C-alpha positions in Angstrom: 256.9 237.3 -80.4 256.3 234.0 -82.1 254.3 231.3 -80.3 255.0 227.6 -80.6 252.2 225.7 -82.3 251.3 222.3 -81.1 249.9 219.4 -83.2 246.8 217.7 -81.8 247.5 213.9 -82.2 244.2 212.9 -80.7 241.9 211.1 -83.3 238.9 213.0 -84.5 235.6 211.9 -83.0 234.5 211.2 -86.6 237.3 208.8 -87.3 235.5 205.6 -86.0 232.6 206.6 -88.1 234.8 206.9 -91.2 236.5 203.5 -90.5 233.5 201.3 -89.9 232.5 200.8 -93.6 236.0 199.6 -94.4 236.0 197.3 -91.4 232.6 195.9 -92.3 233.8 195.3 -95.9 236.9 193.5 -94.6 234.8 191.4 -92.3 232.3 190.4 -95.0 235.2 189.7 -97.3 236.7 187.4 -94.7 233.4 185.6 -94.2 233.0 185.1 -98.0 236.5 183.7 -98.2 235.8 181.3 -95.3 232.5 180.2 -97.0 234.2 179.7 -100.4 237.2 177.8 -99.1 235.3 175.9 -96.4 231.9 175.1 -97.8 232.4 175.3 -101.5 235.9 173.8 -101.7 237.0 172.0 -98.6 233.7 170.3 -97.7 233.1 168.8 -101.2 236.8 167.9 -101.4 236.6 166.2 -98.0 233.5 164.3 -98.9 235.1 163.1 -102.2 238.2 162.0 -100.4 236.2 160.2 -97.7 234.3 158.4 -100.5 237.6 157.2 -102.0 238.8 155.8 -98.7 235.4 154.4 -97.6 234.6 152.4 -100.7 236.2 149.3 -102.2 237.5 149.5 -105.7 234.7 147.3 -107.0 231.9 149.4 -105.5 229.0 149.9 -107.9 229.3 153.0 -110.0 226.2 155.2 -109.9 225.7 157.9 -112.5 224.4 160.9 -110.6 222.5 163.8 -112.1 222.9 166.5 -109.4 220.7 169.2 -108.0 221.5 172.4 -109.9 219.3 174.9 -108.0 220.3 177.2 -105.1 220.1 174.1 -102.8 223.4 173.1 -104.4 224.9 175.9 -102.4 223.6 174.4 -99.2 225.3 171.1 -99.7 222.4 169.1 -101.2 224.6 167.1 -103.5 227.1 166.3 -100.7 224.1 164.7 -98.8 223.5 162.3 -101.7 227.2 161.4 -101.8 227.4 160.7 -98.1 224.2 158.6 -98.0 225.0 156.6 -101.1 228.5 156.0 -100.0 227.2 154.7 -96.7 225.0 152.4 -98.7 228.1 151.1 -100.6 227.7 153.0 -103.9 230.1 155.3 -105.7 228.5 158.4 -107.3 229.9 159.5 -110.6 228.5 163.0 -111.6 227.0 163.5 -115.0 225.4 166.7 -116.2 223.6 167.7 -119.4 226.6 169.6 -120.6 228.6 166.3 -120.7 226.5 164.6 -123.4 223.5 166.7 -124.1 220.3 164.8 -124.8 222.0 162.6 -127.4 221.2 158.9 -126.6 224.4 157.7 -128.4 226.6 160.1 -126.5 224.9 159.1 -123.2 225.2 155.4 -123.9 228.9 155.9 -124.7 229.5 157.9 -121.5 227.8 155.2 -119.4 230.0 152.6 -121.1 233.2 154.5 -120.7 232.5 155.2 -117.0 231.4 151.6 -116.3 228.1 152.7 -114.8 226.0 150.2 -112.9 223.0 152.4 -112.0 221.4 155.8 -112.3 220.4 158.2 -109.5 218.1 161.1 -110.4 218.3 163.8 -107.8 216.1 166.7 -106.7 216.0 170.2 -108.3 213.7 172.6 -110.1 210.3 171.9 -111.7 210.1 169.9 -114.9 209.1 172.1 -117.9 205.3 171.9 -118.2 205.6 172.0 -122.0 206.8 168.4 -121.8 203.4 167.2 -120.4 200.9 169.8 -121.5 201.0 171.7 -118.2 200.8 175.4 -117.3 204.2 177.1 -117.6 203.1 179.8 -115.2 202.9 177.2 -112.4 206.5 176.1 -112.6 209.7 177.5 -111.1 213.5 177.0 -111.5 212.9 175.2 -114.9 216.0 173.9 -116.7 214.8 172.5 -120.0 218.3 171.3 -121.0 218.4 169.2 -117.9 214.9 167.9 -118.5 215.7 166.7 -122.0 219.0 165.2 -120.9 217.5 163.2 -118.0 214.6 161.9 -120.1 217.2 160.6 -122.6 219.3 159.3 -119.7 216.3 157.4 -118.4 215.5 155.9 -121.8 219.1 154.7 -122.3 219.4 153.4 -118.8 216.2 151.4 -119.1 217.3 150.0 -122.5 220.5 148.8 -120.7 218.4 147.5 -117.8 220.3 149.7 -115.3 218.7 150.2 -111.9 217.2 153.6 -111.5 216.4 155.5 -108.3 214.5 158.8 -108.5 214.3 161.2 -105.6 211.8 164.1 -105.5 212.2 165.8 -108.9 213.7 162.4 -110.0 210.3 160.9 -109.4 208.6 163.6 -111.5 211.0 163.4 -114.5 210.7 159.6 -114.4 206.9 159.9 -114.8 207.2 162.5 -117.6 209.8 160.3 -119.4 207.1 157.6 -119.5 204.5 160.0 -120.9 202.9 160.8 -117.6 201.8 164.2 -116.3 202.4 166.3 -113.2 200.2 168.4 -110.9 200.9 171.6 -108.9 200.2 170.9 -105.2 198.3 173.5 -103.2 199.3 174.6 -99.7 202.4 173.5 -97.8 201.3 170.1 -96.6 203.9 168.4 -98.9 206.5 171.1 -98.4 207.0 170.9 -94.7 210.1 170.0 -92.6 207.9 168.0 -90.2 206.9 165.7 -93.1 203.8 163.5 -93.3 202.8 159.8 -93.3 202.8 157.7 -96.4 201.0 154.4 -97.2 202.9 151.9 -99.3 201.1 149.6 -101.8 201.1 146.0 -100.6 203.1 143.7 -102.8 205.1 146.6 -104.3 208.8 146.5 -104.6 209.0 149.5 -102.3 206.9 147.8 -99.5 209.1 144.7 -99.8 212.3 146.7 -99.5 211.0 148.6 -96.5 209.1 145.6 -95.0 206.1 147.7 -94.3 202.9 149.2 -95.8 203.0 152.4 -93.7 205.6 155.0 -92.9 204.6 157.4 -90.1 206.8 160.1 -91.5 208.6 161.0 -94.7 210.6 164.2 -95.3 208.6 166.0 -97.9 209.8 169.0 -99.8 208.0 169.2 -103.1 205.3 171.3 -104.7 204.7 169.0 -107.7 203.7 165.4 -108.0 202.6 162.8 -110.6 199.0 163.3 -111.8 198.4 160.8 -114.6 200.7 157.8 -114.3 203.1 157.1 -117.2 203.3 153.9 -119.2 204.8 150.8 -117.5 204.7 152.5 -114.1 202.6 151.8 -111.0 201.9 153.7 -107.8 203.8 152.3 -104.8 203.0 154.9 -102.2 200.5 157.7 -101.5 200.4 160.5 -99.0 197.9 163.0 -97.7 195.1 163.9 -100.1 195.9 160.8 -102.1 199.0 162.5 -103.6 201.3 160.0 -105.4 204.4 159.7 -103.2 206.3 156.9 -105.0 206.2 155.1 -108.3 208.0 152.1 -109.7 208.4 150.2 -112.9 206.1 147.2 -113.8 208.9 145.3 -115.6 211.7 143.2 -114.3 214.2 146.1 -114.2 214.8 147.8 -110.8 213.1 151.2 -111.2 211.9 153.0 -108.0 211.2 156.7 -107.4 210.1 158.5 -104.3 208.9 162.1 -103.6 210.6 162.2 -100.3 214.4 162.4 -99.5 215.8 159.2 -98.1 219.3 160.7 -98.4 218.5 163.2 -95.6 217.2 160.5 -93.2 220.5 159.2 -92.0 219.9 156.6 -89.3 216.4 155.7 -90.4 216.5 152.0 -91.1 213.6 152.1 -93.6 215.1 154.8 -95.7 218.6 153.4 -95.5 217.1 150.0 -96.7 215.9 151.7 -99.9 219.4 153.1 -100.6 221.1 149.8 -99.9 218.5 147.9 -102.1 219.4 150.3 -105.0 223.1 149.7 -104.5 222.6 145.9 -104.3 220.6 146.0 -107.6 223.5 148.0 -109.2 225.9 145.2 -108.2 
């Protein structure tokens, strides 16, 4: 006598265990898509569109050499755009691949893009070979960017364009003037809580900020100027006498700080620096 066989439709106890890797992969893929579309595409696109609506057609055009390290992924360059837009300037991005370190090509690009000023942003360490330093003490070096920015500084100064350097921008400005850098010990200058800074009386920076002391500056650097370059002077120092800001000694508007004014939205002293730069570019 034949017996009727039944099919067990209940899922195997092992089924959930077999499915979770696929579900995890789908979840991670969805998160990656959200990150790419939201943070890498929509956020920069939104900032650029906001800049277009916020600024008048005759806003000063600022050549912007952006951060090219992993901080770019965290929106570091969008912070520059937002802060400079609030100050009334329009950032126009330029990278070493656009012109190389050729002064003639850089000058032509500045002319074609009607540039009124130059912003040197943060990033990796300057190549120690450029100032006789120890290569083992540097990280995230991009020599092509170094050579390009040194040429950019020289062309901009020849054209008397205002220059604002921030963090690495302060360091490359000093090296462009034949100065040297030092590797800082400890984390005193790389600390989210920041530190105080004393501004030199009579300096352009102290006049802009209308003070000779800042109780706190946001400091995220492990290098700083050691020997000052030609035609530069110290305009601020921090703990241990570390140079925190430099400026040109000539009539051109050249100021560079080790801290990050673009991250201090709402701080009247830091916003005054950005506005002064934009006014000089007008």
